[in-house]
N, C-alpha and C positions, 0 to 999 in steps of 0.2 A: 504493498500500499504506500503511495507517494506520501511527503511530507507536505505539508501546506506550508506557504511563503510566512504565515505571523509564526509558527512553530520554528521555523529556521531562523528569524529576527530574536525570540525571545529567548535561544539558545546561547547564542552569540553575545547578547546583553547581558544574560545570567553571568557568563564567563567574563565579558570585559564590559562593566557597568557603565561606561563612559562613552559608549560604542554609538556611533551614530550607525545605522544599518539602514540600508536599501536593497530590498529583495526586488527582482523582477524576473516572472514564468517568461522564459524563453519561447517557448512552443506550445504553452498553454494547455499543458499537459501534465503539470506538476512534478514533473520528473526531471527537468532541463530547467536551471534557475540561473540568474547573474547576481550576483551580490556585490554591492561596494561597501566597505567597513572602513569609517574613520576613527580614530582613536588617539588619543594623548599617550597612551600606554606604548603606542607604535613607536614613537620617538626614539631615535637611535637604535633601532633595531633594523637589520637587513629584510627586504622584502619576502624573504624564506621565511624568515623568523616571525615576521607579522602574518603571513598566510598560516606558518603552522600553529601560531595561537589559535587563529578562527576554527581550523581541522580540527584541534584541540577541543575547542568549545563545543563542535558538533558531536561529540563523543563517539566517535566510529562510525557513524552513521552514511559517511563518504562510500558510494559503492554497494550498499544495500539501501536501505528506503530513500536515501537520499542518491539519485541516478550519476547525476552530473551537476557541477556548481562551478561558473567562469568566477573567477574571484579577483578584485580590485581591492588593496590597503591603501591607507593614507594616513598622513599625522594631519591634524587641523591647521589651516593657513595662520 
């Protein structure tokens, strides 16, 4: 069963409380999402470390109930 966009955003915010999260359903099927996550906690981290933090927040659901996630991370301006 696919994950809802709100559930993805809630999981990310639970692990990264200051995160600004935008989720887009790319195919309208609840399986292919794009996420933009902006957090001050990412400052000083490499992109890989930022993305690992987001994937960790999803608790291993990538490749299972969450089939595909196009991820963009950033620090606030």
